[in-house]
VOMARFI-394001 format. One line per 3 residues: their letters; for each residue x, y, z of C-alpha. Coordinates in steps of 0.2 Angstrom, whole numbers, plus 5000, padded with zeros to 4 digits. Layout:
! residues N
A	X/Y/Z | ...
END
This chain:
! residues 76
XXX	5362/5523/5493 | 5368/5535/5477 | 5375/5547/5490
XXX	5384/5532/5498 | 5393/5526/5483 | 5398/5543/5478
XXX	5406/5545/5495 | 5415/5530/5496 | 5423/5533/5478
XXX	5429/5552/5481 | 5435/5544/5499 | 5444/5530/5486
XXX	5449/5542/5473 | 5459/5555/5486 | 5465/5539/5497
XXX	5474/5531/5482 | 5480/5548/5475 | 5489/5552/5493
XXX	5495/5531/5492 | 5502/5535/5475 | 5510/5552/5480
XXX	5519/5549/5497 | 5522/5531/5492 | 5516/5526/5509
XXX	5507/5508/5510 | 5502/5508/5526 | 5483/5517/5521
XXX	5484/5498/5509 | 5471/5490/5519 | 5459/5503/5526
XXX	5460/5507/5507 | 5456/5488/5503 | 5441/5486/5515
XXX	5433/5502/5506 | 5434/5496/5489 | 5425/5481/5496
XXX	5413/5490/5503 | 5409/5501/5489 | 5410/5484/5478
XXX	5396/5478/5489 | 5384/5495/5485 | 5387/5492/5467
XXX	5383/5473/5468 | 5366/5477/5477 | 5362/5491/5467
XXX	5365/5477/5451 | 5355/5463/5459 | 5340/5478/5461
XXX	5339/5481/5445 | 5340/5464/5437 | 5338/5448/5447
XXX	5346/5436/5436 | 5361/5450/5432 | 5379/5440/5434
XXX	5388/5457/5437 | 5377/5459/5453 | 5383/5441/5460
XXX	5402/5442/5453 | 5402/5462/5463 | 5395/5454/5479
XXX	5409/5441/5480 | 5422/5448/5475 | 5416/5462/5487
XXX	5416/5448/5501 | 5435/5441/5497 | 5442/5460/5497
XXX	5431/5462/5515 | 5436/5446/5523 | 5455/5451/5517
XXX	5455/5467/5523 | 5447/5463/5541 | 5463/5449/5541
XXX	5476/5463/5538 | 5470/5473/5549 | 5468/5462/5564
X	5486/5454/5559
END
């Protein structure tokens, strides 16, 4: 699980750097999809640490919004 989180974070850093440097915002939707996946993994890890963790629920909720809207952006 930790390798997935580190891998997603590294990919997000490189992708966001590329977007900022080239000012090519066509890759914003896939970046939001990866961000939603990273936040989902972070929320699940927080939930495993503490069952009543507010941050775990918050991360999972935000990740669901990000995933829904990024998939919608990919379809449209």
